[in-house]
VMD Tcl script that draws the C-alpha trace (Angstrom):
set ca {
  {113.90 -46.14 -12.01}
  {115.06 -49.85 -11.96}
  {113.24 -52.17 -9.49}
  {115.21 -54.10 -7.05}
  {114.52 -57.73 -7.38}
  {115.00 -60.12 -4.46}
  {117.43 -63.10 -5.05}
  {116.17 -66.69 -5.54}
  {116.11 -69.04 -2.91}
  {119.22 -70.82 -4.39}
  {121.31 -67.69 -4.25}
  {120.12 -66.83 -0.57}
  {122.39 -68.32 2.19}
  {120.79 -70.21 4.95}
  {121.95 -69.69 8.46}
  {121.14 -73.14 9.59}
  {119.69 -75.78 7.17}
  {117.33 -78.19 8.34}
  {119.82 -80.80 7.39}
  {122.58 -79.50 9.39}
  {120.37 -79.11 12.39}
  {119.06 -82.77 12.22}
  {122.70 -83.84 11.69}
  {123.47 -81.85 14.81}
  {120.69 -82.89 16.97}
  {120.97 -86.37 15.90}
  {124.88 -86.48 16.68}
  {124.32 -84.76 19.99}
  {121.54 -87.06 21.30}
  {123.31 -90.14 20.09}
  {126.69 -89.32 21.60}
  {124.99 -88.26 24.83}
  {122.91 -91.52 24.93}
  {125.81 -93.42 24.09}
  {128.13 -91.70 26.82}
  {125.39 -92.16 29.34}
  {124.81 -95.79 28.62}
  {128.69 -96.52 28.54}
  {128.97 -94.68 31.98}
  {125.78 -96.53 33.47}
  {127.10 -99.86 31.99}
  {130.52 -99.35 33.33}
  {129.14 -98.13 36.75}
  {126.86 -101.05 37.31}
  {129.40 -103.48 35.80}
  {131.98 -102.30 38.60}
  {129.35 -102.39 41.30}
  {128.26 -106.08 40.18}
  {131.74 -107.07 40.23}
  {132.46 -105.63 43.27}
  {129.63 -107.21 45.36}
  {130.50 -110.53 43.55}
  {134.04 -110.48 45.10}
  {133.21 -109.03 48.13}
  {130.79 -112.06 48.29}
  {133.32 -114.54 47.27}
  {135.92 -113.23 49.78}
  {133.13 -113.14 52.51}
  {132.41 -116.78 51.74}
  {136.18 -117.72 51.84}
  {137.29 -116.08 54.77}
  {133.90 -117.60 56.53}
  {135.12 -121.00 55.42}
  {138.58 -120.54 56.21}
  {138.08 -119.60 60.06}
  {136.02 -122.91 60.56}
  {138.73 -124.74 58.93}
  {141.57 -123.77 61.58}
  {138.87 -124.01 64.29}
  {138.04 -127.73 63.03}
  {141.92 -128.52 63.17}
  {142.24 -127.10 66.53}
  {139.45 -128.91 67.82}
  {140.42 -132.21 66.52}
  {143.91 -132.06 67.82}
  {142.38 -130.85 71.25}
  {139.79 -134.13 71.11}
  {142.41 -136.46 69.90}
  {145.20 -135.24 72.87}
  {142.23 -135.90 75.20}
  {141.54 -139.27 74.19}
  {145.20 -139.86 74.24}
  {145.26 -139.00 77.81}
  {143.74 -142.25 78.60}
  {145.90 -144.35 76.37}
  {147.87 -147.20 77.66}
  {151.17 -146.16 76.54}
  {150.51 -142.72 78.20}
  {149.59 -144.48 81.48}
  {152.68 -146.64 81.45}
  {155.18 -143.80 80.86}
  {153.63 -142.06 83.89}
  {154.12 -144.98 85.85}
  {157.69 -145.45 85.07}
  {157.66 -146.98 81.61}
  {160.27 -144.25 80.51}
  {160.05 -142.93 76.81}
  {159.49 -146.39 75.22}
  {155.92 -146.38 75.43}
  {155.75 -142.92 74.09}
  {158.08 -143.76 71.14}
  {155.61 -146.63 70.14}
  {152.80 -144.40 70.26}
  {154.40 -141.66 68.34}
  {155.40 -144.34 65.57}
  {151.50 -145.39 65.58}
  {150.45 -141.95 65.00}
  {152.64 -141.04 62.48}
  {151.71 -144.30 60.72}
  {148.24 -143.05 60.77}
  {149.58 -139.50 59.27}
  {148.67 -137.70 62.24}
  {151.01 -134.57 61.96}
  {152.58 -135.30 65.42}
  {156.08 -134.04 66.21}
  {156.39 -134.84 69.91}
  {154.74 -136.49 72.78}
  {155.69 -135.80 76.48}
  {154.48 -137.06 80.02}
  {155.08 -134.99 83.28}
  {153.94 -135.96 86.70}
  {151.99 -133.46 89.12}
  {155.19 -131.97 90.01}
  {156.02 -131.04 86.37}
  {158.86 -133.61 86.07}
  {159.28 -135.22 82.81}
  {158.47 -139.08 82.83}
  {158.82 -139.70 79.34}
  {159.21 -137.95 76.20}
  {159.44 -138.77 72.22}
  {160.12 -136.57 69.52}
  {160.47 -132.96 70.04}
  {161.07 -131.75 73.58}
  {158.29 -129.72 74.95}
  {158.45 -127.40 77.66}
  {156.27 -127.87 80.77}
  {154.83 -124.48 80.49}
  {151.03 -125.46 81.09}
  {150.79 -128.01 83.43}
  {148.37 -129.20 86.10}
  {145.44 -127.68 84.50}
  {141.95 -129.56 84.82}
  {141.06 -128.64 81.16}
  {142.60 -129.28 77.94}
  {144.74 -126.34 76.94}
  {146.31 -125.64 73.27}
  {149.11 -123.42 73.28}
  {150.22 -122.04 69.59}
  {154.12 -122.34 68.77}
  {155.70 -119.23 67.33}
  {159.00 -119.44 65.50}
  {160.77 -117.40 62.84}
  {158.56 -118.41 60.24}
  {155.44 -117.45 62.41}
  {152.93 -120.07 63.45}
  {154.93 -123.49 63.36}
  {152.61 -125.45 65.40}
  {150.77 -125.93 68.78}
  {151.18 -127.76 71.89}
  {147.86 -129.35 73.53}
  {148.13 -130.06 77.15}
  {145.55 -132.28 78.80}
  {145.29 -134.07 82.23}
  {146.23 -137.88 81.99}
  {143.07 -140.10 83.03}
  {142.14 -142.96 85.14}
  {142.90 -141.10 88.37}
  {146.56 -140.42 87.68}
  {147.95 -137.21 88.38}
  {149.74 -135.91 85.37}
  {149.76 -133.99 82.23}
  {150.03 -135.32 78.61}
  {151.69 -132.69 76.11}
  {151.46 -133.44 72.39}
  {153.29 -131.13 69.70}
  {151.43 -130.76 66.25}
  {153.04 -129.64 63.20}
  {150.95 -127.38 60.96}
  {153.15 -126.87 58.03}
  {151.08 -129.20 55.37}
  {147.95 -127.77 57.02}
  {149.24 -124.23 56.09}
  {150.18 -125.22 52.64}
  {146.85 -125.58 51.81}
  {145.10 -123.15 54.17}
  {147.28 -120.19 52.85}
  {146.46 -121.04 49.24}
  {144.10 -118.63 47.46}
  {145.33 -118.55 44.00}
  {142.21 -119.51 42.55}
  {140.74 -116.37 43.83}
  {143.06 -113.94 41.69}
  {146.77 -113.56 41.00}
  {147.08 -110.81 43.77}
  {144.75 -112.74 46.26}
  {146.42 -113.32 49.54}
  {145.36 -114.75 52.96}
  {146.98 -113.62 56.09}
  {147.26 -114.82 59.77}
  {147.66 -112.03 62.25}
  {147.88 -111.33 66.03}
  {148.44 -108.42 68.57}
  {151.22 -109.05 71.26}
  {152.52 -106.11 73.44}
  {150.72 -103.73 71.35}
  {152.30 -104.49 68.17}
  {150.49 -105.93 65.14}
  {152.41 -108.79 63.31}
  {151.38 -110.88 60.06}
  {152.57 -114.81 60.69}
  {153.82 -116.65 57.90}
  {154.12 -113.72 55.53}
  {155.57 -114.82 52.49}
  {158.50 -111.97 51.30}
  {159.47 -111.10 48.02}
  {162.48 -113.69 48.15}
  {159.82 -116.67 48.81}
  {161.03 -116.61 52.55}
  {158.27 -116.95 55.05}
  {158.61 -115.01 58.45}
  {156.98 -112.52 60.59}
  {156.21 -109.25 59.35}
  {155.58 -106.37 62.20}
  {153.18 -103.66 61.06}
  {153.43 -101.27 63.98}
  {151.54 -100.68 66.59}
  {147.82 -102.19 66.70}
  {146.20 -98.87 67.47}
  {147.92 -96.97 64.63}
  {147.20 -99.60 62.33}
  {143.11 -99.41 63.40}
  {143.44 -95.75 62.79}
  {144.44 -96.21 59.28}
  {141.85 -98.73 58.73}
  {143.88 -101.86 58.46}
  {141.58 -104.96 58.19}
  {143.97 -107.10 60.09}
  {144.10 -104.20 63.16}
  {140.08 -104.91 63.16}
  {140.12 -108.61 62.91}
  {142.37 -108.98 65.91}
  {139.83 -107.21 67.91}
  {137.02 -109.77 67.20}
  {135.38 -107.67 64.21}
  {134.46 -108.85 61.06}
  {133.54 -107.47 57.58}
  {134.25 -107.05 54.03}
  {135.40 -103.62 52.29}
  {137.48 -102.00 50.09}
  {140.86 -100.77 52.19}
  {144.56 -100.12 51.94}
  {146.80 -102.97 52.96}
  {150.08 -103.03 54.43}
  {151.53 -102.18 51.26}
  {149.20 -99.08 50.76}
  {147.79 -100.49 47.76}
  {143.80 -100.40 47.56}
  {142.14 -103.91 47.91}
  {138.96 -105.72 48.54}
  {139.32 -107.51 51.99}
  {137.15 -109.57 54.23}
  {138.35 -110.05 57.80}
  {137.36 -111.89 60.83}
  {138.86 -113.26 63.89}
  {139.82 -116.75 65.24}
  {138.35 -116.94 68.72}
  {140.30 -119.93 69.82}
  {143.61 -118.36 69.12}
  {142.71 -114.63 69.40}
  {144.36 -113.93 66.14}
  {143.06 -112.31 62.87}
  {142.28 -113.63 59.53}
  {142.45 -111.55 56.31}
  {141.52 -112.72 52.87}
  {142.08 -109.93 50.06}
  {143.00 -109.06 46.43}
  {143.84 -106.17 44.70}
  {141.19 -103.77 43.44}
  {143.37 -103.22 40.36}
  {142.89 -107.23 39.31}
  {139.02 -107.23 40.31}
  {138.35 -104.05 38.03}
  {140.66 -105.09 35.08}
  {137.69 -107.02 33.64}
  {135.69 -103.75 34.25}
  {138.21 -101.41 32.55}
  {138.45 -104.01 29.40}
  {134.47 -103.89 29.23}
  {134.85 -100.09 29.43}
  {137.10 -100.13 26.36}
  {134.68 -102.30 24.62}
  {131.86 -100.20 25.57}
  {133.62 -97.29 24.16}
  {134.44 -99.15 20.78}
  {130.66 -100.07 20.51}
  {129.60 -96.47 21.05}
  {132.01 -95.10 18.32}
  {130.85 -97.62 16.04}
  {127.44 -97.16 17.13}
  {127.87 -93.50 16.12}
  {129.26 -93.64 13.08}
  {126.50 -96.05 11.92}
  {123.87 -93.83 13.28}
  {125.69 -90.80 11.81}
  {125.72 -92.71 8.30}
  {122.03 -93.79 8.74}
  {121.18 -90.16 9.75}
  {122.51 -88.66 6.80}
  {120.79 -90.85 4.57}
  {117.47 -90.08 6.36}
  {118.23 -86.13 6.36}
  {118.95 -86.49 3.04}
  {115.83 -88.32 2.14}
  {114.01 -85.83 4.37}
  {115.60 -82.61 2.94}
  {115.95 -83.38 -0.93}
  {112.25 -83.06 -1.44}
  {112.00 -79.74 0.23}
  {115.10 -78.44 -1.72}
  {113.67 -79.67 -5.01}
  {110.07 -77.93 -3.95}
  {112.06 -74.81 -3.20}
  {113.73 -74.95 -6.66}
  {110.43 -75.90 -8.64}
  {108.63 -72.87 -6.69}
  {111.70 -70.58 -7.55}
  {111.10 -71.01 -11.29}
  {107.14 -70.22 -11.23}
  {106.61 -67.22 -13.42}
  {104.31 -66.02 -16.28}
  {104.18 -68.98 -18.59}
  {105.37 -71.67 -16.06}
  {102.73 -72.16 -13.48}
  {103.12 -75.93 -12.66}
  {104.63 -77.79 -10.04}
  {105.38 -81.39 -10.94}
  {104.19 -83.66 -8.11}
  {107.59 -85.78 -7.33}
  {107.09 -86.55 -3.85}
  {105.77 -89.79 -2.62}
  {106.64 -89.85 0.85}
  {103.25 -89.62 2.34}
  {104.39 -87.39 5.11}
  {104.26 -83.67 5.88}
  {106.55 -83.14 2.87}
  {104.20 -84.63 0.25}
  {101.49 -82.68 1.98}
  {103.70 -79.39 1.66}
  {104.17 -80.28 -2.16}
  {100.52 -80.65 -2.61}
  {99.84 -77.06 -1.18}
  {102.46 -75.77 -3.42}
  {101.00 -77.49 -6.73}
  {97.63 -76.23 -5.72}
  {99.01 -72.72 -4.95}
  {100.66 -72.73 -8.27}
  {97.35 -73.50 -9.78}
  {95.59 -70.89 -7.86}
  {98.35 -68.15 -8.96}
  {97.86 -69.27 -12.60}
  {94.05 -68.71 -12.38}
  {94.55 -65.39 -10.85}
  {97.53 -64.42 -13.17}
  {95.19 -65.25 -16.19}
  {92.32 -63.37 -14.62}
  {94.34 -60.41 -14.09}
  {95.82 -60.59 -17.37}
  {92.17 -60.83 -19.40}
  {91.07 -57.84 -16.96}
  {94.09 -55.94 -17.87}
  {93.33 -56.27 -21.79}
  {89.74 -55.57 -21.27}
  {90.56 -52.53 -19.35}
  {93.14 -51.46 -21.77}
  {90.92 -51.84 -24.65}
  {88.15 -49.74 -22.92}
  {90.79 -46.96 -22.29}
  {91.91 -46.80 -25.95}
  {88.40 -46.59 -26.94}
  {87.66 -43.92 -24.56}
  {90.92 -42.17 -25.77}
  {89.92 -42.32 -29.35}
  {86.22 -40.96 -28.52}
  {87.50 -38.28 -26.47}
  {90.17 -37.27 -29.20}
  {87.48 -37.14 -31.74}
  {85.37 -35.04 -29.46}
  {88.24 -32.67 -28.87}
  {89.22 -32.14 -32.42}
  {85.56 -31.88 -33.94}
  {84.12 -29.10 -31.55}
  {84.26 -25.63 -32.55}
  {85.59 -24.16 -28.93}
  {89.13 -23.89 -28.67}
  {90.71 -26.14 -25.64}
  {94.25 -25.32 -24.66}
  {95.91 -27.53 -21.96}
  {98.34 -25.76 -19.59}
  {100.56 -27.16 -16.91}
  {101.05 -25.85 -13.42}
  {104.02 -23.57 -14.67}
  {101.67 -21.76 -17.34}
  {103.25 -23.64 -20.51}
  {100.70 -24.82 -22.93}
  {101.28 -28.50 -23.77}
  {98.40 -29.35 -25.95}
  {95.50 -27.83 -27.98}
  {92.78 -28.81 -30.18}
  {92.36 -27.66 -33.83}
  {89.72 -25.10 -33.01}
  {92.26 -23.75 -30.33}
  {95.05 -23.25 -33.34}
  {92.64 -21.67 -35.38}
  {91.76 -18.84 -33.01}
  {95.46 -18.42 -32.52}
  {96.24 -18.01 -35.95}
  {93.48 -15.36 -36.38}
  {94.51 -13.07 -33.68}
  {98.36 -13.36 -34.78}
  {99.37 -9.83 -36.52}
  {102.52 -8.40 -37.16}
  {103.94 -5.58 -34.74}
  {106.35 -2.78 -35.34}
  {109.20 -2.66 -32.99}
  {112.01 -0.22 -32.13}
  {114.24 0.52 -34.97}
  {111.40 0.08 -37.70}
  {111.54 -3.81 -37.38}
  {108.45 -5.75 -36.86}
  {107.77 -8.52 -34.80}
  {104.77 -11.18 -34.71}
  {102.56 -11.66 -31.72}
  {99.36 -12.23 -30.40}
}
mol new
graphics top color blue
foreach p $ca { graphics top sphere $p radius 0.5 }
foreach p [lrange $ca 0 end-1] q [lrange $ca 1 end] { graphics top cylinder $p $q radius 0.2 }
display resetview
């Protein structure tokens, strides 16, 4: 019966080789690491950028509000000083408008943004006027009062009313223009292309934006709806006109998500909002994310190449060792030492080489034992055969079925002596024992 031999290691199919496992593990770990690093870097960069823009907007709105307050305070103080001016006293005493025109010309030469001056007596009757006419709306007050002037564009200026000094009973009204002031005040292009600054007020329950620049570059007033409704929507301006301040992402009146900083202007009761579109702020982060993805892909490819080389360097000696071990057979019991890695693979080859030596010694010993035992059995067979052939007693070998399958010469001699002819039926004879 033919014996079934096992297939050689080279012919056997491995379910999962070390090389493939190492590649799968390496690619998986590197991919996971790259994804985690990319996500973490993106998240951290976005958070830091959001914090930076929030701090910048907060600083900007914090500087803009004092800028308005400083301008209004300067105009109030200047007007209060003009209440003691000789030209104003002369106009109140019946000098007419000529002294006021002189005063207006002098102030314009000093680049003071004044468009009109008027003096009223105690009864509210105008005693003199120069430049733009001023309505007697806030007369007779003991304190200096500032009243904003609103027009089609929004905030166009303000009128400051102050009592005339030196014991005279009258009121000085000075109108100031804010056009040049607003040109610089509303300019925040250095923050970003989508950056805007808005002034807003609540009047009769309506929330409006002043000096709003429409797409056709026209400035005007934009009504956003009821202030209470806009507070429900979380509009920053609706919070600012109530005296609150803060910095947060929020949707603006366009429905676009922005980073907004807001606070109030106490002297006017208005709100101030500085904002920039979130998409512009995070554009740099998106570009960073793309760069990180490219870096991760390149790193993954380079790691794959390096990992392949390292895995081959690790597995090639193992495969070579398996090939050498498959060649072990009588006449070829030697495994050449070829691995010089200094690691477990070299140790494994050393163990395999030592095992091959011990197999050779075992095989040689067993071969020697077999030869000795065979010679002893052959000698014993010859001795037993000689004894069987020389003894006088007959020996016959019979199997389990009673058939004779062997006999010594003595047994054959006895068989021939007892063999005689017998007569059978019909006068024929037969031979038998």
